[in-house]
N, C-alpha and C positions, 0 to 999 in steps of 0.2 A: 250281255243278254239282249236279244231283240225286243224292242219296245213298240207299243202302239201309241202314236201321238195323234190327238185330235186338236186341230188348229182352227180356232174360230177367226174369221177375218183373214183367212189364208190366201185370198185373192187380192188383198190389199198390198200396199207398198212394203211394209215391214214383214207382214205375214208371208207373202210370197217369197221373200228373201230367206226366211226361216225354212220354208218348205223346200225350196231349191237346194239349200244347204243340207237338210236332213236326208234328202234322197241322194244327193251327190256324195256325201261324206260318211254316211252311216248305213247300217243294214236295217234300220227301223222302218216300220210302216207309218204312213201319214194319211189321215182323213181330213180334208179341208171342209169346213162348214162356213159358208158365206152367203149372205143375202143378195149379193151382187147389186148393190146400190151404185151410184155414179162412180165411186172410187174403186169398186171391186172389178177386177179385170182378169178374165181367164187367160188372156194373151200373156200375162205375166207368169203363168204356170205352164206355158207350152213346152219349155225345156224339160219338164219332168212328167208331162201329162200321159205319156205312153208307158211309163214305168209301172210294173205290176204292183209295186208297193204303194202307189199313190191312188187315192180315191177322192171323190168330190160329192158333196151334198149341198144343194141350194136350200137354205133354210134361214129363218129369222131367230136369233138367239132369245128373243122375247116370247117365242111360241113355246109355252110350257110343255104341251103334249109332245111336240116334235122333238124338243131337246131331250126329253126323257127317253123317247124311243131311240133316237140316234145314239145317245151315250150307252144305253143298255145293250143295243145291238152290236155296237162296235167294240165295246169293252176296252176302253183306253187305259193305258198306264199313266199317261200324262195328258192333261188338258192345258193347252197354251191358249189363253184368252186374249186375242188381239182385236176382236171385232169391236169397232167403235166409230162413232162420228168424231172426226178429229180436226176439223178445220175451224180455227177461231172465228174467222170472218163469217162463215156460215152459221156459227152458233149465235152470233149477234143478230143475224137476219131471221133465224128460225130456231130458237132455243128448245122448243118442245121436242123435236126429234132427238136432241142430245140427251134429254132426260129419259126418253123412252128407250133408246138403244143403250146408252152408257150406264144408266142407273137401273132401270127396270130389267133390261137385258142381262146385266151382270147378276142381279138378284135371281132371275129365272134360271140362269146357268148354274149358279151356286146351289140352288135348291135341287136341281136335277143331278148335279155332281154329288151332293151330299147323300141323296137317296141311293145312288149307284154305289158310292163308297161304303156305305153302311152294310151293303149286302155282300161285299167282297170277303174273301178269306182273310184271316189276320195277316198272313204273309203279304198278300197283295194290297191290303190296306196300308201296311207299313211302307210300301214302295210307291204308292200312288202320289201324284202331285197335281195340284191345281195352281197353275202359274198365271198370274194376272199381270199383263203388261200395261204400264201407265206412263206418265209424262212428268217432266220436271216443272211443268206449268202449274201443278197443284200447289207449289210453294210460293207462288206470286212472283214478285220482282226483287232482284238483288240491287243493292247500291253499287258503287264503284269497286268495293272490296268484298271479300268473302265468297263462299261457295255453298251451294245446296249439298246436303248430305242426308243420310238416312233418318236422322233425328230432327231435321229441320221442321219448324212449325208450318202447318198448312195455311196459306193465305191466297186462295184462288181469286182471280180478278176478272175472269170472263165466264160466260155461261158454259163454254167448253171445259175450262179447267175446274169449274165448280162441279160439273157432272163427273169428271174423272176423279176428283177428290172424294166425292160421295161413293163411287164404286170402290176405291181403295179401302175406305172405311168398312164397307160391307164385307169385302174379302177378309180383312183382318178380324172382323167380328165373327165370321164363320169358323175361323181358326180357334179363337179364344172361347167361343160359346159351344161349338159342336165338335171341335177337334179335327175338322177337315184340314189335311196337310196342305196349306197354301203357301205360296211365294208371291211377293210383289216386287216388281222392278220399276224404277222411274228413270226414264232416259232423257237425254238432251235431244236437240233437233237433229233428225236424220236427213241424209241426202244420199243420192246415188242413182243407179239405173232403175228404171220402172217406176219412177216417182211421179205421181199424178200432177199434171202441169198447172194446178192452181197454187202450189207452194212456191216459195221465193226462188229457189235455185233452178228448178226446171222451167218455171215461167220466164225467168230472165234468159236462160239459154235459148229457148224457143223463140222468144221475141227478138233476141239479138240475131239469131239465124235468119229471121224473116224481115228484119229491118223495122220492127215495130217499137213504139215507146217502151222504155224499161221503167215501170212504176216503182218508186221508192217512197216508203212512208216517212212523213216528217222530213228530217234532215239526214236520215239513214244512220242515226247514232245508236240505234238499238243493237245490243250485243247478244249473240247466241253462241253456244258451245256446240260445234258441229261434229256429228258422229256419222261415219260412213256406214251405210246400212248393212253391209256384210260383216263389219266388225260387231255391230249390234246383234245381228243374227247369231253370230258365234257366242256372244255373251249370253243370250237368252237360252241357247241350248245348254251351255255350261251350267247356268243356274238351274235349269230343269233337271239336269243330271246329278248335280252335286250340292245344290243349295239346301240349307237347313229349313225345314218347315217352320213357318211363323216369321221368317226373316224377310227383310227388305234389302234390296241391293240397288244402289244408284249407279247408273251407267252413263258415262260421258266420254267425249272424244279428246279432251284436253286441247281443244282447238277453238278458243274464243276469237270471234271476229265481229266487227261492226258490219251491219247490213250493207252499207255503202262500199266497204272494202271487199265484201263478197261479190257485189255486183261488178266492181272494177276488175276483180280477178277473172270473173267469167268473161267480161268483155275482151280482156287481153287474150284469153284462151281461144275464144271464138274467132277473133281477128287472126290469130295464128293458124288455126285449123281450117277455117272456112272464110278466107279473105274475100272481100267484095268491093269492087270499085264503085258500084252503084250505091251501096249502103254507106261505105266509109267507116271510119273508126266507130266501133259500137258504143264507146263511152259517151259519144255525142247524143245518143238516144235516151240517156238517163232523164227521167221526168219525176220531179218531186211532187207527191200528192198529199192531201190532208191525212194526218195520222188517224188510225182507227181508234175508237173508244177503248179504254182500258188496256192500252198497249204497254206491256211490261218492258222496262228499260233493259234489263240485263238478266240472262240466265247463265249459270256456270255450275258444273258439278264436280264435287270431290269424289272420284271413283276409286279411292284407295282401298275401300273395304272389299270390293269384288276382286281386286288384284291381290290383296293380302290373303283372302280366304279361299278364292277359287282359281287364282292364277291367270285371270284374264286381263289383257290390256289391248288397246286398239293397235292394229297393225298399220293403218294408214295415217299419214299426216293429212292435214287439210289440203295441202298442195297436191299430193299424189292422188287423193281421193277425188278432188275436184277435176283433175285432168282425166281420170278414168270416166267420170260422170259425163263431162262434155263430149269425150270421144264416143261414149255409148249413144248419146242422143243424136249425134251426127251420123252414126252408123246404123241407127234403127228408126228411120222416119216412119216406117210402116206401123210401128207400135204407137207412137204419139199422134200420128195422123188419124188413126182409128179412134183414139181417145177423143181427139178434138172434134171429130164429126158427131160425137154424142152430146151429152148434156152440157159439158163445159167447153167454152170457146174463148177463154182468156179474158172474160169480163172482170171488172172490179167487183169484189164482194165485200160485205161487212161495213157498209157506210151508214147503216141505220143506227140511230141513237135511241 
């Protein structure tokens, strides 16, 4: 059955991947709601922008009146809530914006969705879903052993992760208190095409291409579980389609890597695909910088529940996904050059204490 998806933050990295996949692989309609802050980029939606099933509204999820009218006019079957301030370093420098968007914005959206849902017919109430997309950073830091899972206790350690933890709790409370059919997913670190270049992988790719220093926090020992963005988008759509209301699903790539090993792998790929006699081996550009405050040592996710219950597993290995990512950045300079002429120019963020 044809569905109407409302995707908040749909011009962002993960949101745009979801929208491109929905338009490409389904018959569903999609309305993107995005404030178009520094990380929202309509260029990421160009592949689907001319499709008659795609629509866009520029709006702030914390605007109560606007969210109510948008939801009631569009009549969605699924709200996929990806709009968020999402960069840890920026949350250190300016935590107030994270509280406003991630906490107040999520509350505002929940209230608008609840009012809309209550007015639906019983049949449409039963099929409606509010899907909140979150992060594994809400769980804090792992030691050398173990994995995050759906029952893992929350221990956020940055303003960003604290704001996402709060929003997760609000979403669950609206399910338990009001019966709103909600879903929560917590994902590991995403990477892939269209990734805003302040994050580790695209920043290292672009700096390596341009012969600039490759900043690595501390000794590069921090471990992340890397998830290719199209794999994540497939998982999110699967959860929206078949997830049980009130449930949480952890989504990970089964690809743990130390940051320094990620950087070295990128260097090798850039040397292979874009060799430069003037720059030389890219690994010589690695520059160790002071660690950021509250930097979690290790994240890793046990994604067995979503595989067991919904049949999802990642299609990409880290090696195959990283190769596709480097190839995309080399082939699409017009995308990242336009991004870099805007607010962000590759500066170090998150040094405030």
